[in-house]
N, C-alpha and C positions, 0 to 999 in steps of 0.2 A: 053325241059327241062331247070331245073335250070344251071345256068349259075356265077361263083365263088364262095364265101363263107360268110357270115354271119355268121359278129364277135360277139359272145357271146354274148354283152352285148345289142346288138340288138336283137338277139334270146332273149331272155328274156323280152323285151321288146316289144316285139310283143306277144308272152305267155300275158303279161299283161295285152297290150290291149285288146286282145281276151279274157279274161277274163270279164274285162269291157264290150265289144258289147254279150258274152253272158248274162250278167245280163240285160245289158239293152232293148236285146230281148228278155227276159228270158219268156213272155205267148206267142209272136207269135210260138217259138220251141215249147213252149207245144203243143201248137194247131197243130202243122206241126206234131209232135212225137203222138199224142193221133187219126190223121186225117188219118194216111198212117196203122199204126199198129191196131189200134184199142184198145189205151191201154187208159184205162179209167183217163181224164183229168187230176185227182188230183194225179195219178201216174204219167202221163208225165211230169207234174211241178216238181215231185220229180229229175226224170232225169234230166229237163235243171237243175235243181238245182246242180246235182252234178256233171257235165258238166266243172260246173265254176270251183267246187272245185278243179278238174282233173287238169284243167291246172291251175290253178293256183301254184297246185305240180308241175306242171311241169315246169314254170320259176323258181322256186328255185330249182331245179335238175339244171337249166343250169347256177345258179349263184354259188352253191356249189361243182360242179362237179369239180375232185380233181384228182392227179394223187399221182403216187410213189416216195419216194426218197428210192434207194438201196446203201448200204453201199458197194462198191465195194472191199474194199481193206480188209475186209472179209474175201478174196481170196488171198492170198501175193502177184499173179498175179495183180490185180487191187488196190496194192496202185502206189496212181498219179494220181486215175482215179473218174472222178466222171458220176456217172450213174442215169437215174431219168427213168422215166415210163409216157406216156401221154395217154390219151384216144381219138382216132380221130373216125370222121365217120364212119361207116362199107362202106356206101354209100347210091344209091338209095334203096328205102323199097318198097314193093308192100304188101300194107295191103288191105284185105279182110276181111270184115264188117258183120256181122250175123242182122238179123231184129230186134230182141225184145229188143236192145236200139241202135234204130238208131244212135243218138247224143253220147251218155257218152260213148262208145264202140270203138266210132272213135275216139273220144280225145283219148281215151290209146290208140289212136295209134297216132297220129297226131300232140298230144302235146309232147309227149316223143321224134318223129321225130323232132319236131320243139328244141327244150333241146338238142340234141345228134349234129345240124348241118345236116343234112341228105334230101334230098328231096323223097316226095312221089306220088307214084301213087297209088290211094282210087279206091278199086272197092265195095263199096257200094253193100248192099242186093239187088238185083233185086227187091221184094215186098217193101224192105221201103230207097228208094233211094233221097227223096227230105230231109229229116233231113242234110243229107251229101253234099245235093249243097248248101246247104243253108249255111253250117259251109263255102264252101270255099267260096262263095261271102265274108261271112264277113271279111275272112282271106285278101284275096282279095284289097278289095274297102273299110275295115276298118282299116284294123289292119297291114299294109304296110307290107304284106310277098309279098316279091318281084314273080314275074310272073315265074312260073313256078314250084317253090316248091310244088305247090300242085295241081294234077293235076288229079278229078275226073271223074272216066270213069266209067258210068253207063250199065253194061252189064247180059247175065246170066251166073250162074256158071261154063258152059265146054267155054264159050269165056275166064274166065280168065284164062286156064290152060294156055296162050299165054303170059302173064302176069307172071306169077309165073316162067315158064320155060328160060323167056324172058337172055340173056345173060348179060343188061345191070343193070338188078336187082341183087342189092347183097345180100339181103336178103328179105325174106317171112314172114310176121307177120300174123297169121292168128285165126282168133274165130269161131267157128262153128259147124258142126259135126265129128265126129269121123271116119269115115269113108270116107268121102273128106279131112280132113285134114291130117291123115296119108298118102294116098295114093298122094298129092302134094309135103309130107315128101318123101316119094320112089322116085318121079320123077325128085327132084332134091336134088339128092344126095347133091352135092359139096357146095351145099346155104346155109345156115345158116337160118334155120326153126323152127319159137315159134309158138305151137300151143297151143289155148287155147281151148279145144273139152271141151266134154258134162259129165255129171254125175247122178246118180240116189239115191241125198245125204239121207241117215241114221240117222233117230234119235231115240236115249235108251232114257227111260226114269221109270226111278226108280220110286217105293213108296215112296218115302222121298218128293216127290216135290208134286209143289203148286199143284194141280191136273185143278185149274179154268184158273191160268195163263198161264201155259204149253200150254195147249188146246186155248187159245187167242189168246195166240205168233204163236203158228203151222198154225193154222187159214190161217194168213198173209206167214206162210214159204209158203205153202202146195197150194196155191190157188192166191197171189197176180202175175200180171197181167197171171190172166189165168193159172198159171204152168209152163210157158214159159218162165223160166230162168233155167240157167243150175246148179242153187247150190239149189232149187223147195223142199223140204224137201216128199219126193217119198214114205221110208219107215220106219214103224215107228215101235221100238217094245217094247210093254210097258208091265211090271211086270205081269205076272197074278192077284195077288192082287188086283188089281186099275185099268182093260183094262175096263170091265162093268164103273164103273164110269167114265173113261177117254173118251170110245169111247161114251157114252152119253154126254159127255162135248164139245166131238167133233162137235160130232152131230149139237146141237145147235147152235155150234158157227157158222161152213158149214151156219145152214139155215137160219142164220141173213145175208148173204152176200145178194147183192143188185145186180141184176141183169139186163145193162139194153143194153141202147146207149153210148158209150165211150164219147161225149161229157157232157153227166149229169153228175152235181158237184154228184150227188147222188150213182153214175155204181160204182160198183166192180170187176163186173164179164163180160167182151163183147165177142165178139167171139173169136176165133182164128185164126189163120194168115189166112187160107185158109181150104174150104169144104174138101179137102185130108185128113189135122192132124183130124178132128174131127171125118170122118170115120174109122183114123185108129185107133184111140182112144177106139172109142166105140164099133172095134172089139176086141179089147184087152179086153176090161172090158166084155163083152161077154165072151170069150174063159177063162177069169179068172172066171164067173160065173158057168160056164158049169162043171168048173174042180171042184166047191165047195166054191167057198167065197161066201162072202153074202153084196150084197151093201145096206150100216146101210144108206144112202143117197146121190142123186140123180141120176146119171149115166143116165138121156136122154136127149134130144135135143130136147128142142122145140120149136114154131111155129116160134119164130124167126131164127135159125139156129144156137142158142147157146148152146153148155153143158155143164148141170147143172154139179156144184161142186160136186165130187164125193169124197163118205167116204168110202171104204172095209176091211173088215175084212175078216183074216183069209187066208190072201196070203201065198205062199211059193213061196221060190227060183230061183223055174223053172220058174214060170206066167211072161209074158214080163211083167204084171204093176210093178214086183218084180225088175226082171233083166236085165231091158232095160230098156231108158230113156225114159219116157213115152210125158215129156215136152207138158203138157195141166193139167185141173185142178182136177188130182183123185192121192188120197191119200192112201196107205193100212197101213194094222193094223195086225199084230204078234204078240202074247204072248209069254215071255218066263217065266222060272224060277231063273233061272240061271246066275247072271251076266257075267260069261266067254261066254259061250253061246250067248249071248244077242251079247259080239263084235264079236265070231266067225259070225256070222250071218250077223250081217253088214259088216264086210270086205268079204264076201261072194260076192263078184263083178270083173266086170274087167273094173270097174272105182277107181277113187281114189283122186278127187277133194275136198269135203267137208263131215263132220261126226259131231254130236252132242250130245253131251248125258248131262239131264238133274237131279242132284241127292244136296244133300247137305254132301252128306259123300266126304271128300276130297282125301281122298284114293281112293276110285274110279274114282273120277276125274281125279286124276295121272296115275291110270292105266289105264283109256282111251289114255289119253296122249299120254302113250309111244304106244300103242296096237293096235290103231283104223292107218290101214294102210293106213289112207287120207293126203294132203299135208296139208289139216286143218282142228284142231279141234277146236271144239267148247265147251264148258262148262256152261250152265245152259244158255243158247244162242244158236237159230236156225240155224243152217247150211245156211241160205241164207243169212246171214247177216254179209257186207261190206262195208270199209269203204275206199276209192277210194288212198289211197299212202301205204297201206300195200300191202306186198308181192300175188299176188292173181294167182292161178294155178292150175295144178292137173298132177298127176302120171299116170304109165298107158293109160289107153283109155284115160285118158282125159287130157292129153298134157307131156307137155316138157317144159313148158317153165313158170315164172313169173312176171307178170300187173305187174300196179303200178309203177309210172312213173320214182321212181330211180331205181327199179328192169329193167326197159324196155331198159331204156338209158345203163344201162351195156352190153346188148344187141343187141344196137343200136350199138354199138361201139367197137374201135380194142385198142388193147393195144402196145405203139408203145417205143421200150427200145429205150433210147439215151444214147450215154457212151462217155465223151468226155476224152481225152489224154490232161495232162496238162501241 
């Protein structure tokens, strides 16, 4: 493991060099992402570009991290004393990352850790470790990160329990499934454990919305990277007055998606991460159909093994395609007549990451912002939207943390009080 301390200015410089290195290797990294995750190459290029932003934001945090002066003489006993709080690294981090963003979500762990001054043991997803390994090589070979400060350990999930429970690991930062994340939290009650978990994002669509524009936006939000995004749009509550027109528009948008080889520039939809995921989702669709759901389009696995993007109508809260996290190319539609009812149905979930509402009525937009019980509420934007510097995370089953370099560094550091008597 690492020895010594890297000065703040050098940590920031390492991150600057990493941002430059990621830029120089952009196409190589995009091809790696696409190859190992079956992510369409155009989307993989977007992820590689976002990773550069994430690292740059972390470099800025390293340079601007501040402490706090305490007014000690606010108490009569504090006269003659000066006090301040400084942030110090929490220690060794254990980072566990998912398959769906094998570069950028790794950067969301590694870059803030470097900014905070914490060595890292990284366990990348066993299905997509190559991007993380290459990132480690770039940090060590091109960016000047000293040996021992980043240790990439590809392994299967159960083996990572040793990392989570090791006494020398001060903090675990985990992105993945709720079941695994909360189990790690239960097994390590004395560690700081930050969890960024799943969701089944709802969208409410009011009748004053531009139907064609909204349908086009939701196409990408529901089916981007074949729906394997924790803030992918999964539940749509559309006002009854526009339900038929909206459904028709969304089906047309969905049918326009190009299915194929992820290496093909034209491809928008490719295979799920493995056949088990495909079989599970097909089973959930079949169960929903048996309970009365209508398949408006898709729902079939082609000869190429790819599940076609699927729009369902008539979903109800008890169906797995509604109450669980599908994590695949499936979106379900339900109708409403009363806005308050739509808000209540959107909240009827164990998850709490992102939700969205489309409306031109500012009063309803503000009402949604107050009532929707999610960590992020988006208005006239899909819940899948994210900028890499914003506070991002969930409540309830969706997690207990906020990512984004500013917020991650706060969790990766401790506050230390210093008091000096004059």
